[in-house]
C-alpha positions as CSV (number, residue, x, y, z in Angstrom):
1,M,9.6,-2.4,-31.3
2,A,9.8,1.5,-31.4
3,A,6.4,2.7,-29.7
4,W,7.3,0.3,-26.6
5,L,10.3,2.3,-26.4
6,R,8.7,5.4,-26.5
7,L,6.3,4.3,-24.1
8,L,9.0,3.1,-21.8
9,R,10.6,6.0,-22.0
10,D,7.7,8.4,-21.5
11,W,7.0,6.4,-18.1
12,L,10.0,6.4,-16.9
13,R,10.1,10.5,-17.7
14,A,6.7,10.2,-15.4
15,L,8.3,8.6,-12.6
16,G,11.2,10.1,-12.5
17,P,14.5,9.7,-10.8
18,W,13.6,10.1,-7.2
19,R,10.8,7.2,-7.6
20,L,12.8,5.4,-10.0
21,G,15.8,5.7,-7.4
22,F,13.6,4.5,-4.7
23,A,12.0,1.7,-5.9
24,V,15.4,0.5,-7.2
25,V,16.9,0.9,-3.5
26,T,13.6,-0.8,-2.0
27,A,14.5,-3.8,-4.6
28,L,17.6,-4.3,-3.0
29,V,16.9,-4.1,0.6
30,L,14.1,-6.2,0.0
31,G,16.8,-8.8,-1.6
32,W,19.1,-8.1,1.4
33,A,16.9,-8.3,4.2
34,G,14.1,-10.6,3.5
35,P,16.1,-13.7,3.5
36,Q,18.0,-12.4,6.9
37,L,14.6,-11.4,8.5
38,A,13.4,-14.8,7.3
39,S,15.7,-16.5,9.3
40,L,15.5,-15.2,13.0
41,R,13.0,-16.9,15.1
42,H,12.9,-14.1,17.7
43,P,14.2,-10.6,16.2
44,R,16.0,-8.5,19.0
45,L,15.0,-5.3,17.6
46,D,11.1,-5.6,16.5
47,E,10.3,-8.3,19.8
48,Q,11.4,-4.7,21.7
49,L,9.6,-2.7,19.8
50,L,6.3,-4.7,20.0
51,D,6.3,-4.9,23.5
52,G,7.2,-1.8,23.8
53,V,3.9,-0.8,22.0
54,H,1.8,-3.4,24.6
55,R,3.5,-1.5,27.4
56,L,2.1,2.1,25.4
57,I,-0.9,2.0,24.5
58,P,-3.8,1.7,27.4
59,E,-6.4,-1.3,27.0
60,P,-9.2,0.8,25.7
61,I,-7.2,2.0,23.5
62,G,-5.7,-1.0,22.2
63,D,-9.5,-2.7,22.2
64,L,-10.5,0.1,19.9
65,L,-7.0,-0.8,17.2
66,L,-7.8,-4.5,17.6
67,R,-11.3,-3.2,16.3
68,V,-9.5,-1.2,13.4
69,Y,-7.6,-4.4,12.5
70,Q,-10.5,-5.9,11.9
71,M,-12.0,-3.4,10.1
72,S,-9.3,-3.2,7.6
73,G,-9.3,-7.0,6.5
74,V,-10.3,-8.2,3.1
75,H,-14.1,-8.0,4.0
76,L,-14.1,-4.2,4.2
77,T,-11.5,-3.4,2.0
78,A,-13.9,-5.3,-0.8
79,V,-16.8,-3.1,-0.1
80,L,-14.8,0.4,0.0
81,V,-13.2,-0.9,-3.6
82,L,-16.1,-1.8,-5.0
83,A,-17.9,1.6,-3.8
84,V,-15.4,3.6,-5.5
85,L,-15.2,1.4,-8.5
86,I,-18.9,2.0,-9.0
87,F,-18.6,5.4,-8.5
88,L,-15.9,5.8,-11.1
89,A,-18.0,3.8,-13.4
90,L,-21.2,5.8,-12.6
91,K,-19.1,9.4,-13.4
92,R,-17.6,7.6,-16.6
93,F,-14.3,7.9,-15.1
94,W,-13.1,4.8,-16.8
95,A,-9.0,5.5,-17.3
96,E,-9.2,5.8,-13.2
97,L,-11.3,2.8,-13.0
98,I,-8.6,1.0,-14.6
99,C,-5.9,2.6,-12.9
100,L,-7.8,1.6,-9.5
101,V,-8.2,-2.1,-10.5
102,M,-4.5,-2.8,-11.6
103,G,-3.5,-0.3,-8.5
104,T,-5.2,-2.7,-6.0
105,G,-5.4,-5.9,-8.2
106,G,-1.8,-5.7,-8.9
107,I,-0.3,-5.1,-5.2
108,L,-2.4,-8.2,-4.0
109,L,-0.5,-10.1,-6.8
110,I,2.8,-8.7,-6.0
111,V,2.6,-9.2,-2.0
112,D,0.7,-12.2,-1.6
113,R,1.8,-14.2,-4.5
114,W,5.3,-13.3,-4.8
115,L,7.0,-11.2,-2.1
116,K,5.6,-13.5,1.3
117,P,5.8,-17.0,-0.4
118,L,9.6,-16.0,-1.7
119,F,10.6,-14.2,1.8
120,D,8.1,-17.0,3.9
121,R,8.4,-15.2,7.7
122,R,7.0,-16.4,10.4
123,R,4.4,-13.8,12.3
124,P,4.9,-12.7,15.5
125,S,4.5,-15.0,18.5
126,G,1.5,-14.1,21.0
127,R,-1.2,-12.7,18.5
128,L,-4.5,-11.1,19.8
129,L,-6.6,-12.6,17.3
130,D,-7.5,-16.0,16.1
131,D,-8.2,-15.4,12.4
132,I,-4.3,-14.1,11.5
133,S,-2.4,-16.6,9.5
134,G,-0.1,-17.0,6.9
135,R,3.3,-15.6,6.3
136,S,4.4,-11.9,7.0
137,F,7.2,-10.2,5.0
138,P,6.1,-7.4,3.3
139,S,2.6,-6.6,5.8
140,G,-0.3,-6.5,3.2
141,H,-2.1,-4.2,5.1
142,A,0.7,-1.5,5.1
143,A,1.2,-2.0,1.2
144,G,-2.6,-2.3,0.5
145,S,-3.4,0.4,2.5
146,V,-1.2,2.8,0.8
147,V,-1.9,1.5,-2.6
148,F,-5.9,2.0,-2.1
149,Y,-6.1,5.1,-0.2
150,F,-3.4,7.2,-2.0
151,L,-4.3,5.9,-5.3
152,T,-7.6,7.1,-4.4
153,C,-7.3,10.0,-2.8
154,C,-4.8,11.3,-6.3
155,L,-7.5,10.1,-8.8
156,L,-10.8,11.6,-7.1
157,S,-8.7,15.4,-6.1
158,A,-7.6,15.5,-9.9
159,H,-11.6,16.0,-10.4
160,Y,-12.4,17.2,-7.1
161,P,-9.3,19.3,-6.1
162,R,-11.2,20.6,-3.4
163,L,-11.4,17.7,-1.4
164,R,-7.8,17.1,-1.9
165,R,-6.7,18.1,1.7
166,P,-9.5,16.4,3.4
167,L,-9.0,13.2,1.3
168,F,-5.6,13.0,2.2
169,L,-5.7,14.0,5.9
170,F,-8.5,11.3,6.2
171,S,-6.5,8.7,4.6
172,S,-3.2,9.6,6.2
173,A,-4.7,9.2,9.9
174,W,-6.4,5.8,8.9
175,V,-3.5,4.5,7.3
176,G,-1.5,5.1,10.0
177,L,-3.7,3.5,12.1
178,V,-4.1,0.1,10.3
179,W,0.0,0.3,10.5
180,L,-0.6,0.9,14.4
181,S,-2.7,-1.3,15.0
182,T,-1.4,-4.6,12.9
183,I,1.9,-4.1,15.3
184,Y,-0.7,-3.8,18.6
185,C,-2.8,-7.2,17.2
186,R,0.9,-8.6,16.5
187,A,-0.3,-9.3,13.1
188,H,3.6,-8.1,11.9
189,W,6.9,-6.9,12.6
190,L,7.5,-3.1,12.5
191,S,9.6,-4.7,9.8
192,D,7.2,-6.0,8.1
193,I,5.2,-2.7,8.2
194,A,8.0,-1.1,6.9
195,A,8.9,-3.5,4.0
196,G,5.2,-3.3,3.2
197,A,5.0,1.0,3.1
198,A,7.7,0.6,0.9
199,V,6.5,-2.0,-1.6
200,G,3.3,0.3,-1.6
201,Y,4.9,3.3,-2.8
202,V,6.5,1.9,-5.5
203,W,3.6,0.3,-6.7
204,L,1.2,3.5,-5.8
205,S,4.4,6.0,-8.5
206,F,4.4,2.7,-10.7
207,C,0.3,3.3,-11.3
208,L,0.5,7.0,-11.1
209,A,2.9,7.0,-13.6
210,G,1.5,5.1,-16.2
211,F,-1.9,6.9,-15.7
212,T,0.5,10.4,-16.1
213,V,1.4,8.7,-20.0
214,W,-1.9,7.8,-20.7
215,E,-3.4,11.1,-20.3
216,Q,-0.3,12.6,-22.2
217,R,-1.4,10.0,-25.1
218,C,-5.1,10.4,-24.5
219,R,-6.0,13.2,-23.6
220,P,-3.8,16.1,-24.5
221,A,-6.2,18.4,-24.0
222,S,-7.1,17.9,-20.3
223,P,-6.0,19.8,-17.2
224,L,-6.9,16.7,-14.8
225,S,-4.2,14.8,-13.6
226,P,-3.2,12.8,-10.4
227,H,-0.7,14.8,-9.5
228,G,-1.9,17.8,-8.9
């Protein structure tokens, strides 16, 4: 028991008070707002925002966003995850590989198997693609993109510091496009995106804190750290 308590203490220390506070606030907001949002068939603010996005975005850019949404789906994401895992295995970065598996697999379980069925919110009407189904809150696209892309950036940039800036710039731009595409396609409400991003950031922080503790305990002489 003492060993587990020390492990928990080290993990909380690596997480830090700000990230822990953000996780607590996120849980409280989800618990309060989730049932209320699920009960609204026509959330006025969310509907106005979706309509505003469609008015502002020209059709050619909209067609591009439709392709972005389709590209960011499960199949392509699975290929990207597999490619990164193969790269980590070839480099024998076993701890990083395990961390990425836990991160990507964990966020799928949290969002798709727990939170979405718990809140059971309907998706917006008038969706632009036929294959959009399931529940809406929080957005799995938003949560999954935050965890996969930024966790990959943190793990790789620890070994390749010169790639840190381009990795994060590219990932930030792509994640932003993914979020915008989900709104344009009317696959999610903006509140779904905000909630998914928050959940993704919390899980990302938990994973990185766990990885930091592993490094401190198992590789005390290593200078590498995903936090930079």
